[in-house]
C-alpha positions in Angstrom: 143.6 146.5 76.5 141.0 143.8 76.7 141.8 140.2 78.0 142.7 137.7 75.4 141.4 134.1 75.5 143.7 131.1 76.0 143.8 130.4 72.3 145.2 133.9 71.6 147.8 133.3 74.3 148.9 130.0 72.7 149.2 131.6 69.3 147.5 131.5 65.9 147.7 129.1 63.1 150.9 130.3 61.4 154.0 129.8 59.2 157.3 130.3 60.9 159.3 129.4 64.0 158.1 132.1 66.4 154.7 133.5 67.1 156.3 136.8 68.3 158.8 137.1 65.5 156.6 135.9 62.6 152.9 135.8 63.4 152.9 139.0 65.3 155.1 140.6 62.6 152.6 139.6 59.9 149.8 141.3 61.8 151.9 144.4 62.3 152.5 144.6 58.5 148.8 144.0 57.8 147.7 146.7 60.2 150.0 149.2 58.5 148.6 148.3 55.1 145.0 148.7 56.4 145.8 152.1 57.7 147.3 153.1 54.4 144.2 151.6 52.7 146.0 149.9 49.8 149.2 148.1 48.7 152.1 150.4 49.5 154.5 151.4 46.7 157.3 151.8 49.3 157.9 150.7 52.9 160.7 151.8 55.1 160.8 149.6 58.2 162.9 150.3 61.4 163.2 147.4 63.7 164.4 147.6 67.3 165.6 145.4 70.2 165.2 141.6 69.8 163.6 142.1 66.4 166.8 143.9 65.2 169.1 141.2 66.6 167.3 138.2 65.1 164.9 139.4 62.3 166.6 137.6 59.4 167.1 134.3 61.2 163.5 134.2 62.5 162.0 135.5 59.2 160.6 138.7 60.7 161.5 140.6 57.6 159.6 138.2 55.4 156.7 138.2 57.9 156.3 142.0 57.9 156.6 142.1 54.1 153.9 139.4 53.9 151.6 141.5 56.1 152.1 144.5 53.8 150.9 142.2 51.0 147.9 141.4 53.2 148.8 137.7 53.7 147.5 136.1 56.9 149.7 134.3 59.5 149.2 130.9 58.0 149.7 131.8 54.3 152.2 129.6 52.6 153.4 132.5 50.5 155.1 134.1 53.5 158.5 132.4 52.8 158.4 134.0 49.3 157.2 137.4 50.4 160.4 139.3 49.3 160.1 138.1 45.8 156.3 138.5 45.6 156.6 142.1 47.0 159.1 142.9 44.2 156.7 141.4 41.6 153.8 143.4 43.1 155.8 146.7 42.8 156.4 147.1 46.6 159.8 148.3 47.5 160.8 147.4 51.1 163.8 148.6 53.0 164.8 147.4 56.5 166.8 149.4 59.0 167.9 148.4 62.5 168.1 150.8 65.4 169.8 150.5 68.8 167.6 153.2 70.4 165.9 152.1 73.6 162.2 151.0 73.2 159.6 150.0 75.7 159.2 146.5 74.2 162.0 144.4 72.6 159.9 143.4 69.6 159.2 146.8 68.3 158.9 148.0 64.7 158.2 151.3 63.0 156.6 150.9 59.6 156.4 153.9 57.2 154.4 153.2 54.1 153.7 155.3 51.0 151.5 155.2 48.0 151.5 158.2 45.8 151.1 161.3 48.0 149.7 159.3 51.0 152.1 158.4 53.8 151.4 156.6 57.0 153.6 155.9 60.0 152.8 153.0 62.4 154.7 151.8 65.4 153.8 148.6 67.1 155.0 145.7 69.2 154.7 141.9 68.9 153.8 141.1 72.5 153.7 137.2 72.4 151.4 134.5 71.1 151.0 136.3 67.8 149.3 139.3 69.6 150.3 142.9 68.8 149.9 146.3 70.3 150.0 149.4 68.2 151.4 152.3 70.1 151.6 155.2 67.6 149.9 156.1 64.3 151.1 159.2 62.5 152.7 160.5 65.7 149.5 160.1 67.7 150.2 158.3 71.0 147.4 155.7 71.0 147.1 152.0 71.8 145.1 149.2 70.3 145.5 145.5 69.6 143.9 145.0 66.2 142.4 141.9 67.8 138.9 143.3 67.3 137.2 145.3 64.6 138.8 148.7 65.1 138.0 152.2 63.7 140.6 154.9 63.4 138.9 158.2 63.1 141.0 161.2 62.1 139.2 164.5 62.8 139.4 168.0 64.0 139.1 168.9 67.7 135.7 170.5 68.3 133.1 170.3 71.1 130.5 167.4 70.7 132.4 165.5 68.0 133.2 162.5 70.1 129.5 162.4 71.2 128.5 162.4 67.5 130.9 159.5 66.8 129.7 157.3 69.7 126.0 158.1 68.9 126.5 156.6 65.4 128.1 153.5 66.9 125.2 153.2 69.3 122.6 153.6 66.6 124.3 150.8 64.6 123.9 148.4 67.5 127.7 148.1 68.1 129.3 148.0 71.5 132.4 149.9 72.2 134.8 147.6 74.1 137.7 150.0 74.1 138.3 153.7 73.1 141.2 156.1 73.2 141.6 159.7 72.0 144.8 161.7 71.3 145.1 165.1 69.9 148.1 167.1 68.7 146.9 170.4 70.0 143.7 172.2 71.2 141.5 172.8 68.2 144.0 170.8 66.2 144.1 167.3 64.7 142.7 164.3 66.7 142.8 160.5 66.4 140.0 158.6 68.0 140.4 154.8 68.2 137.4 152.5 68.8 137.5 148.7 69.3 134.1 147.2 68.7 132.6 143.9 70.0 130.7 143.5 66.7 131.6 143.7 63.0 131.8 147.2 61.6 129.6 147.7 58.6 130.3 149.9 55.6 127.0 151.7 56.4 128.3 152.7 59.8 131.6 154.0 58.2 129.7 155.9 55.6 127.5 157.6 58.2 130.5 158.5 60.2 132.3 160.0 57.2 129.4 162.5 56.8 130.0 164.1 60.3 131.4 167.6 59.9 135.2 167.8 60.7 135.9 164.1 60.2 138.8 163.8 57.8 139.1 160.1 57.4 137.7 156.8 58.8 139.9 153.7 58.6 138.7 150.2 59.4 141.1 147.5 60.7 139.6 144.1 60.7 142.2 141.4 60.2 139.6 138.7 60.1 138.3 140.0 56.8 139.7 140.6 53.3 140.8 144.1 52.6 137.9 146.4 51.6 135.3 143.8 52.8 133.8 145.0 56.2 
């Protein structure tokens, strides 16, 4: 993971009593929504450790729900997120777990819309910062602190080179990259954090590569669907 500046460590502009339990939770919810690509119809959320012990008192449940509605950390609507989610047609269920986890502020968010389902596990690591540690059972890590591409594809020789070549041609610099595959010749998830904004043209070119199944952009500084 890349080094955060002092302002990230202090924490973002936010609503709520705790950057870990509210601001970080909002970002975890927003990240799950961006991976799904739309407003979920249903969200099942499992919270662990410190989150499980204090989530209602610290508003973590409202914060995650607000993130699923794509609200930012300083949005005044966070306090009303449960009501607004119901009005939007989003059904949210929270579950607590006592299973051991690597970080005390860990959440697993399972979101659905129609036939599409996504599973995202992440941690709120302090100062409003997050770390995603699993997407759809791929063991990967990224912070969502930079424009991030999630590229779902098949495992074949030369495909990673094809991906990075398109990034190079677009004039973007790869600051961080990670790859996980479920099996040889099977499904793969490649994660790329970029130092520059990711354009829709770059995504469109990448989607044309043979054996790429889906490309997902996570940029929490922009509105959904506006790279």
